[in-house]
C-alpha positions, 0 to 999 in steps of 0.5 A: 499499500502507497502512502502519502503521510506515512513509510513503511519498512519490514524486517521480517515479521516485523513492520516499521511504521514512520510518520512522514509528515517532518516539515510540520513535526508529523502532526496529524491532519485529515489525510494523516488519520486517515491513511493511519486507520486503513494502515492499521485495518492492514495490520490487522488483517495481516496479523489474522494470515500469520504476517505482521507480528509486531510494529515499530512506530517512530517520527521522521525528522526531529518529532514523533509527533506533534499533536494537529496541524496548524492548518487543519485546526484552522480549518476546523474553526469554520466546522459546524458542530456536526462536522466537528463530530464527524471529524473528531469520530474519524480521530477516536477510530482511529486511536482505537484502531491501533489500540487494539492490534492483535500485534504489540505495537511499540512506539519509538519517541524522540523530540515531541510527543504533545497532544494527539502525538501524547495520545498516540503514544498512550496507545502503544503497548510499550513506549521508549523514549529519549531521555531528551523528548517533551510530552504534553496535553496542552489542549486546554491552552487553546480553549479545548479539551483532549477529548477523543485520547482521554480514554487511552490516556487515562487508562495509561496514566491513572486519572491522579495524573491526569487532573495534573497534566489535562487541567496545567496543560504544562510540558513534561519530561520523558523521565515524568512520562515514565513516572506515570506510565505513559513510557516504560524505557528512557535511554540517550538518543544514541539508544533508541534503536537499541532499546526498540530492538530489545523489545521487538526481539522480547516481543517476538519470543511469545506466539502470536495467538497468546499475545492477541489474546494478552492483549485482549485479557489487559482491556477486557479485565481492567472494566470487569467487577472482581467477580466477573473477572474471576470466570472471565480470567480462569476460562482465558488461561483454560482455553489457552492451555489446551490450544495449539500454542498452548500445547507447543508452549509448555511442551517445548518448556518440558524439552528444553527446545524452543517453541516454533514461533520462535525458531521462524524464518525472519528474513526480510519481507517486502 
C-alpha cells in the first residue's frame, strides 16, 4: 500500500511505521488520520494471516508527533458542530484501531509528543523515549480539551496524573512520562534503536495468538468487577492451555527447546 504521509518497511515479521510529515513535526491532519486508520486495518488483516507479528511506530525528522496540524485546526474553526463531530469520530476510530491491534505496538519517541502525539504514545503497548523528549496534553491552552485521546490516556496514566496534566497543559519530561506509566523506558537518543530492538526481540518470543489474547485480556479485565473477572480470567487460561500454542509452548518448555514460533524464518519481507 502506498501512503502520502506515512512510510513503512518490513524486517521479517516486524513492520516499522514512520509518520512522515517532518516539515510540520508529523502533526495530524485529516489525511494522516485516514492513512493511519487504513494502515491499522491492513496490519490487523496481515496479523490474522500470520504475517505481521509486531509493529514499531516512530516519527521522521525532529519529532515523534506534535499533535494537530495548525492548518487543519484553522479549518475546523469554520466547521459546524456536526462537521466537528464527524472529524472527531474519525480521530477516535483511529486511536481505537491502533489500541486494539492484535500485535504488540512499540512506540519510538523522540523530540516532542504533544496532544494527539502523546495520545498516540498512549495507544502503544510499549514506549521507549529519548531522555530529552517532551510531552504535553496542552489542549486547554487552546480552549479545547483532550477528549478523543482521554480514554486511552486515562487507561495508561490514571486519573491523578491526568488531573494535573490535563488541567495545567504543562509540558513534562520523558522521566516524568515514565513515572506515570506513559513511557516504559527512557534512554539517550543514541540508544533508542537498541532499546527498541530489545523489546522487539522480547515480544517475538511470545506466541502470536497468545499475545493477541493477552492484549484483549488487559482491556477486558480492566473494566470488569472482581466477580466477573474471576470467571473471565479462568476461562482465558483454560482455553490457552488446550490451544495449539499452549500445548506447543508447554511441551517446548518441558523438552528444553524453543517453541516453533520462536524459530520461524525472520528474513526480510517487502
